[in-house]
N, C-alpha and C positions, 0 to 999 in steps of 0.2 A: 748538459751540452755534449755534443759528439766531438770526436777527435778533430774534425775539420772545422770546429768552432760554431757549428750551426745548432739551433735548438733541436731537440729530439723530435718535436712535433713537426718540424719542417721536413726532416728526413722521412718520417711517417707519411706525410702528405705526398711526398714524391713517390713513394712505393705504392700509395693508393692509386695515383695517376697511372703508373705503369701497369698496375694490376688490371686496369681497364682495357689494355691492349689485346690480351688473349680473348676477352669477352667480345671485343669488336671483330676479331678474326672469325670467332664462332658464328657471328652474324652473317657471314658469307656463305654459310652452308645452305643447301637447298631447302626450300620450305614446301609445305603441303599446299595444294591448290585449294581454292574456295569450293565448297560443296553445299549445295542447297537442296536439301532432301525434304522439301515442303511443297505441297500443293497450294500455290498462291491463290488460286481461284476460290479456295474455301475459307481464306483469311479475310477478316475485316480490314478496313483502311488503317485502323490503329495497330493492328498486328502486323500489317505490311510495313508500316513506318518502323516498328520496333525490329523487324527482321532485316531491313536494309540498313537501319542505324547500326545494328550489330555487324553486318557484313562490312560496312565502311570502317568501323573501329578495328575489326580483325584484319582488314586489308593493311593496316598499319601495324597493329600489335596482335598477334606475333608474325603475320605473314609478310609484312612489307619491310624486309630487312634493308633494301636499298633505300627506301623512303625514311627509315629510322635513322640511317647513317646520314642522309641528307640533312634532316632536322638537327641531329647532333652537330653536324659541321656548322650549321647556321648559328647554333647556340654557343658553341665552345669559345668563339673568338671574343664575344662580348656577353658574358654570362649573367647579365641583368635581365629580368623578365621583360620589361617594357620594350627594349630593342628587338628581342627575338620574337616576341608576340607580334610586333609590327611586321616583321619579315614573314612570319607564319600566316598572317592575315593576307598579305600580298600574294603569297603562294596559294592560299586557299581560293581567293577570288580568281586567280588565273587558271588553276586547275579545274575549277567549276565551270569556266567558260568553255574550255576545250572538251571537258567531259560531256557537257550538255550538247555541244555541236556534234561530237562523235555519236552520242547515243541517238540523236535525231537524224543521223545520217547525212548531215551537212558536210562533214569531213570524214575522210577514211584513211587515217594515217597508218602506214605499214609498220608492223611491230619490229621488223628487222632493222628498221631505221630508228625508231623511237627509243627502243631499249638500250642500244649503245650510247645514245645521246643522254639518257638518264644517268647512265654510268659515268659519262664524261662530266655531267653537271656536278656530281658528287666530288670527282676528282679536282674540278676547277675550284670549288669552294674550299676543299682541304688545302690545296696549294696556296690559295689566297690567305688562308689562316696562317700559314707558315711564314709567308714573305711580308705580311703587313703587320703593323702594330696596333691598329685601331679599326674600328668599324667605319667604313667609307659610306657616305650618304647614298651614293649611287648603287649600293648593294641591293637596296629594296627593288630597284628597276631590274637588276640582274636576276633576282629571286623571282620576280613576276614572270620574266621570260622563261625561266626554267620551270616555273609552275605550269605554264602553258604546255610544255613538253611532258611533264609528269601527268597532267591531266589526260593526255592521250594514252599514257601507260595505264591509268586507272580504267580507261574505257575498254582496254583489252580484256581486263578481268571482268568488268561488269557486263560486257557483251556476251561473254560465255554464260553468265548466269541469266541474263535476260531481265526484263522489267515487266511487271504486271500491266496489262492493258487497262484495267479499271482504275489504276492510280499511278500512271507512268511518271508524271511530273513529280508527284509527292514522294515516291520511292527513290527517284533520282535526287531529290533534295535531302532525304534522310540519309542516303548513302554518303553524300557530301558532308552532312553534319557529323556522321560517325567518323569519317576520315579526319575532320577537324578535331574531334575529341580525342582521337588517337594521337594526333600530333601534339596537342596540348599535354596529354599524358606523358609523352616522351620528354617534352620540355620541362615539365614539373619534376620528373624523375631526375633529369640531369641537374636541375637546380638544386634539388635536395641532396644529391650525392656529391655535387661539386661546387656549383655556383654560390650557394649559401654561405659557405665557409671559406672558400678559396678565391673568390672573385677579386678581392682587393689586395691580395698578397703580391709582393714584388716578384716572386718566383713563378707566378701563375703561367706566364707565357712559356717559359722554358720547360717547366715540369708538368704541365697539363696540356696547354694548346698544342705545342709542337709534337710530343709523342702521340697524342690522340689523333692529331690531324695526319701524322705520317701513317699510322695504322689504317685509318679510313682511306687515305689516298692509295695505299697499296692494295686494299681490297677493291676499290673502285677501278684501279688500273687493271687488276686481274679480270673484273667483270667486263670491262671494255673490250679487252682482247677476246674473252670467251664469246661475247655476244656478237662481235664482228666476224670472228673466224669459225666458231663451233657451234652456231645455232642457226 
């Protein structure tokens, strides 16, 4: 037992939670952009699928720091796999819609508007995590709405890379699948590090949800200001 009367493993768990804060702050550092040094005209459809699957995955891990924080924010409040996978599915369906519309030229969202909204969506979820004690049913609808915005952000990255004419639709689908795999990887990592052993603890809200959400919220607030006034 510790001097405060708590078991040593509780104190250790708290320190593990706080140790995640610097890591989240590091995620705010600028990332490298996508680079596609491949002549797509020389690739088979299978090779194109693999190329865009990888691009979609790397758009989340390691390049999509803002999207990683968004997924962690969704996960941290209710750290069971089923609820967060339901939210992630709603998010994926939504971003697939707007990404497809943007890539086919049906919508043309300005990045100077979309990027601050993406940052605000992360801030919104982080604040909700702090002020609420349970996962509300309507969050899936909120996540779907934010997914529509994030999809427009994905379109900005994919537009710069372009899509091969001989398999335009297939490469678009494989990019989306790669994004989903990246999101699932983030969820499973968060579950393995935190959710699997801490989800049912009485101290989970105070020692995990709040400090992690505060860290994410601070990063998102910084991004919001930066994207509104300095980009």
